[in-house]
C-alpha positions as CSV (number, residue, x, y, z in Angstrom):
1,X,0.1,-0.1,0.1
2,X,2.8,2.4,0.8
3,X,4.4,1.7,-2.4
4,X,1.3,2.9,-4.3
5,X,1.1,6.1,-2.2
6,X,4.7,7.0,-3.1
7,X,3.9,6.3,-6.8
8,X,1.7,9.2,-6.5
9,X,3.5,11.4,-3.8
10,X,7.2,10.7,-4.8
11,X,10.1,9.8,-2.7
12,X,13.7,11.2,-2.5
13,X,16.3,10.3,0.0
14,X,13.9,9.4,2.5
15,X,11.5,12.6,2.2
16,X,8.3,12.9,0.4
17,X,9.2,14.7,-2.7
18,X,6.5,16.6,-4.6
19,X,3.4,15.0,-6.3
20,X,3.1,13.6,-9.7
21,X,1.6,15.5,-12.5
22,X,-0.4,12.5,-13.7
23,X,-1.3,8.7,-13.2
24,X,-1.0,6.6,-16.1
25,X,-2.3,3.2,-15.7
26,X,-4.1,0.0,-17.0
27,X,-6.6,-1.9,-14.8
28,X,-9.2,-4.5,-15.9
29,X,-12.0,-2.3,-14.7
30,X,-10.7,1.0,-16.0
31,X,-10.9,3.0,-12.9
32,X,-10.0,6.7,-12.8
33,X,-11.5,7.8,-9.6
34,X,-11.6,6.6,-5.9
35,X,-15.4,6.0,-6.6
36,X,-14.4,3.8,-9.7
37,X,-12.2,1.4,-7.7
38,X,-13.2,-2.1,-7.1
39,X,-11.7,-5.3,-6.1
40,X,-10.8,-5.8,-9.8
41,X,-8.9,-2.5,-9.7
42,X,-6.3,-4.4,-7.6
43,X,-3.4,-2.6,-6.0
44,X,-3.3,0.3,-8.5
45,X,-6.7,1.4,-6.6
46,X,-4.8,2.8,-3.9
47,X,-2.6,4.9,-6.2
48,X,-5.9,6.1,-7.9
49,X,-7.5,6.9,-4.7
50,X,-4.7,8.7,-3.4
51,X,-4.4,10.5,-6.9
52,X,-8.5,11.4,-6.6
53,X,-7.9,12.9,-3.2
54,X,-5.1,14.9,-4.4
55,X,-6.8,16.0,-7.6
56,X,-4.2,14.7,-9.7
57,X,-5.6,13.5,-13.3
58,X,-5.8,9.6,-13.9
59,X,-5.5,8.2,-17.5
60,X,-6.4,4.3,-17.3
61,X,-5.6,3.3,-20.8
62,X,-7.9,0.3,-20.3
63,X,-10.3,3.1,-21.6
64,X,-9.7,3.4,-25.3
65,X,-10.5,7.1,-25.6
66,X,-8.0,8.1,-22.8
67,X,-4.9,7.6,-25.0
68,X,-5.7,10.4,-27.4
69,X,-6.8,12.5,-24.3
70,X,-3.1,11.7,-22.5
71,X,-1.2,12.6,-25.6
72,X,-3.2,16.1,-25.5
73,X,-2.5,16.3,-21.7
74,X,1.3,16.0,-22.5
75,X,1.1,18.4,-25.4
76,X,-0.2,21.0,-23.0
77,X,2.5,20.5,-20.4
78,X,5.2,21.1,-22.9
């Protein structure tokens, strides 16, 4: 569980660093928010729940339309 939290919040030299800008994942149920998570989300569900709490966007590539939206999101970061 802690590993999944650190994937979202970062971890450098024993200190929590800064949050990630985005979560990119694939889960069988396509969960992208805390309320979407189910037992089928697996351990990734913890990272999704933390990201939801911190208002970090989640792109679950199980959802076919999310890849083009992710590419657009990345382009906007440049």
